[in-house]
N, C-alpha and C positions, 0 to 999 in steps of 0.2 A: 414532508418531500422537500427536497432540494432542487433547485434548479442552479447547476454550477456553469457560468461563464467563463470559461478559459480563452486563451489567446496570448497572443504578444504585449509585451509591456508597451502600452500607446496605442492599443488597438480598438479603443472604445469601447470596453467592458463595463467601467462603472456608469458611464454617459448611457449607455443602454440598459443595465441594471436598474437606473432609477426610473427610466421608463416603464420598464417592466411591471415594477410592481403596481403600476396603474391598471395593468392590463390581465393580470392574474389575481382573481379574488383571494383575501385575506391572504397576501402574502407581505413578507418583511424584508427589507434590505440588511444582509449581514455581510459586512466587510473585515475578512481577517486580518487586513492591514492593519487594525486596530490593534491587535493582539501584538503585532512584532512591535509597534511603538510601546507598548505597555513594558513588554519584556525588557525593552533596553532600559527602561526606568526600574524595573522589579529587580532583575538579575544583577549579581555585585558585576563592578565592571572587567573584570579580569575574566567573567565566563564570555563575554561580548565580545571583548577588544579584537581578538583575530577571526571572528566570526562576519564575513561579508555579507551573507544572505540569512536572515533569520527563519528561513525555513529550512536550513540546516541544523536548526535548533530542534531536538527531539522534542523537549515542552512545547514548542510551537506546532508544530503537529499534533501534539496529544492535546495541547488546548483548543486548536480549531475545531476538534472531534467534540469535544467535552462541552466547550462554549455553544454550540450547533444544537447538541442534546439538550442542553438547559433552556436555549431560547425556543426551542419547538415546545418544549414542555410547559413554559410562560405564555407564549403566543399563539401557540397551535398554526395550523394553516400551511404556508410555503415558504422556505427561507431564500433567496435569490443571493447568489454568492458570486462576486466577480473577483475571481483570482487566477493568476496565472500559477500554473503547475506543469514545469517541463520535465521533470525526473519522474520517472515510472515508478521508482520505488517509493517515493513519496506519494504518488496518486494511490498506489497500493495501501499503504498504512492509513492514509486518510478516509479514503472511500471504504477499504475494510472496517477501520473502527466505526464508520456510521452505520453501515452494515449490520454490525454485531449489535447496534442497538435499534435495529429494524427501521433505520430510515434511509428510504430509497434516494436514488440520485438520478438526475436526467442531465445529462454532462453534455455541454454545447460550447463548440471552439469557433471564434470568430475569426475569419481569413479575409487576406486582401493581398493586392500584389505589393511586393516589397517597396516600389517606388512610392505607392499612397501610403503605406506605413510609415517610411521614413519622413514623407512630408507631415505627417501627423505628428511624430514625435518633434521635429523640429519647430511645430508650432504650438507644443505644450508649454503652459505656465502654470506652476505649481505654487510660486512665491512670489508675492507682489513686491517684496522690496528686497529680494536675494539673487541678484541674476547668477550668482556664482552657484547658489542651490539649484536654481533652474538648469545650469549646464551640467551639473552632477546629475539631475534625474534624466535629462535627454540623453547621456552619456551612458548610464546604466541600461537605457531602453536600446539605444545601438548597440551595445555590447551583448544584449540577448536575443539579438535576431537570428543569429547563427543557431544558438541553442534550440528556439521555437522553430526554425526550419528543419532542423534534426530529428526534434521531437513530431512534429507534423508529418514529416516522411516516413515516421516509424509508427510509434504506439500509438501516439494520440488521434490521428486521423482514423485509427480503427476502434477507439475507445469512445470517441466523442461527434456528435452530430454535427457537421459542419454549415456556418452560416457565412457566406460571402458578405461583407459589408464595407466590401471597398467602395461602391455608389452610395452606400445607405446612409440616411441620417440616423442619429441614435433613435427616435421614434419609429423609423420604418425597420431596424435592426430589432427592436424591442417588439414590433409585431411579427417579424419572422420567427422570433425566437419563442414567441406566446403561440403561434400557429404550430410550430414543430410539437411544443410539449402537448397541446391540446390534441391534436390528431395521432399522437404516438410516434410520428417521424422522429422524434428525440425520446426513444425509449429507455428505460429503466436500465440502469447499468447492471449487468448480470454478473453478480458476484457473491461468492460464498457468504451466508449469513451464520458465522459462527456466536453463538450467545456469549457476552460478556460473564465470566466467572464470577460467582457471587461468595467463593470460598477455594479453598486447596482442590485441585483437580487432579486425577490421575490419568495420565496420558502414556502411550504405547506406540513405540515407531520400530520400525522392521529395516534391516539392513540386509540391502540385496547387491549381490557383486556379480560381475561379469567374468569372461573367462582369464582376465589379466589382473583379478582381484579387486577391481574399482569399485568404489559403492556408489549406490544408485542415488542421484540427490534429484528434489523435485523443488519447482520454482512458483510458491504459493502466489494468487494474485491479490490476497487480501492481507498480505503482511510483508516487510520487507526481509530480504535474505532468503538464503535457500534452506531447504527442510527435508528431513527423513519422511518417506510414507508412512503416516500414522496419523493419529488422532486421540480425541478424549475418549476414556473409557466410559460406556453407559452404565447407569444404573443397572444393577445385575448382572452385569456382563462380566465374562473371565477375560482378564487381562490380555492372555495371549491370542484370544477368539476376536477380541476388539481389533488386536494389530492386523490380524488376517482379514477381516472385514474391511479395514479400512485401506489396506492394500488392495483388496480386488475392486472398491470404489474409487481409488484414486488412479490405478494403473490398468485395471482390466485383467490382472494376473491374479489366478486364484491359486495358493499354496497347498500344496498336496499333503503335507504334514504339518503339525503345530510346531511353530518354532522355538529354537531352545534359545533362553533367556542370558544374556551377555551382561548388562550392568542394571542397578536399581541406584537411581540418582534421586538424592532429595533437593529439590530447588527451594532456597528458601524465598520467603515473601519479599517483594521489590515494589512498593506501592507504584502505581496501582494495580500491579500485579497480584496475586495469592501465594503463587508458586503452588507445591505440591511433590508428589511422585512422578519420576519420568524413567520408563522402562523400555529399552532396547533389547529387540531380539533379532538372532541371526536366521533371517529368510534362506540363506544358501546362495549356491552359485545360478545364474540364469544361462541357458544355452543363447546364441546367436538367434535361434528362432523365435525363443522366449521375449528376447529382447524386443525383435520386431513387432511384437503384438502390444507392447504398451500403449495403451490409448488414455490420453487425459482428460479429465471435465474440464472444459473451458472456463466454465463458472468458478473454478477453483485452483487449478493449477494451469500454468500457461506453457512450461516446458519440463523439460527432464534431461539429465546427461549422467555420464559413469565418471566420476573423479577419482584421482587420487589421494592419500592422504593429503598429499603437501597441496596437490589443487584445493581440496576442501577447507584446507585451513585459510584461503583465500575467500572461499566463497559463503560459509557458514558463518553466524555470529559467533563470538568467543565462547559462550556459555554451551552452544552446541556441539563446536568443534571440540572442546573437552570431553564431553559426554562421546562422541565419536572415537577420540583417541583412544580412550580408555576401553571403549567397547573392541575396539580392534586388539588390544592387549590382551581382553579378556578372550577374545576368539582365536589368538594365537596360542593361549595357554591351555585353553579347554576348561575354563574357568567362569565363576560368576563374579562381579565386583560390585562392591557396596559404595556408592560414592555420596559424598554432602556438598552440595555446590559444585560437582565436577571432580572432588578430590577423593581419592580412595580414603576409606576408614576401616578399620577393624583388621 
C-alpha cells in the first residue's frame, strides 16, 4: 500500500511523512524527488535543457511507478510518499500504473490558508551556503500556489482526503493522516486495475457516432489521453464480441448487432509496452436518446464527449489519432484497412 501525501510546495509534506513512518507499522519513506535529481544526471543535457519540471518527463512518471513496485517487493509494508502532483493526467498515469501492479493508494492532501502557506515558504531554507538557491526554491513554491489552488478547487479535492494542517505541527499532521488511514476515512483510490501485459495483446475498440458524425471518446481515469470505448480481448473471446462487451461495460450501451470491422492495426513493441493487434469496429450512429443514456463507471472513466475529427486530433495521443483517421477513411469507403504502426499497408 502507498500513502501519498499531496499538497502545495511548502505545505509540510516531507516533514509530516518523516513523522508518519513512526506511526504506521512497517512503513518506509519514498521520495520521488530523488528520481528527478537522478534523471538530470542520467539523461543527456539536451533532453532536460528545456524541461522546467521533471514531472513533465514521461520517464519520471514511469520510474516513480517502477521504483515504488521494486521498493515494495524489497521491503514490503507501506510506502509513505510526499509528492506534489497538480496535473490530473499525471495522477492518472501514476496511480493507474500503481493499480495495474495491484498497489493500492491512500491519497491525502494537506491544506492550509494561503497566508500560512506563504509564511512557511518564506521561512523555508534548503541550502546552507546558497542564498540564491534558497530564493529560487521559494520562488518556485510561490509560482505554484495558483496551480495548487486550481487543482484543489477541481479534481484534487474530489480525489484526496483533506487534512488542514495550517495550525498543526508535523507530528500532529502525521497523527491526523495516520488516523485517517487507520479508520478508512482516507479510503483506497478507486481506479481500475488493468494488469500490466506480459506479452503482445489483442485489443478491440468501437467507434460510435452522433447525428453529426462526430465520434464518441471517453476519458480514462487510469492513463493519460482520451480513448475509444473498448479494451483487451480476453482469452477465448471473439474480438467483435469483446468490443461489444466493453461498450456495454464502459458506457451502458448495448449494441444490437455485431459491429463491422474498419481497421486492423499492428502496434509495434515500444518498451516497456509489448504492442500487439488493435482492431477498430464501426458501432454505428447513436440517436440523441441513446446518447442521453450513456453512463460511465467512475472507477474507470471520468467523462465522455462527441468530437469531430479535427477535435479528436487535439484530444487523442498521436498513435490513436492515426488509427482513428484511417478508420474514418475506411468507413467512408466501405472497406477494411490493414495498418502497421498506423500506416496502411498492402
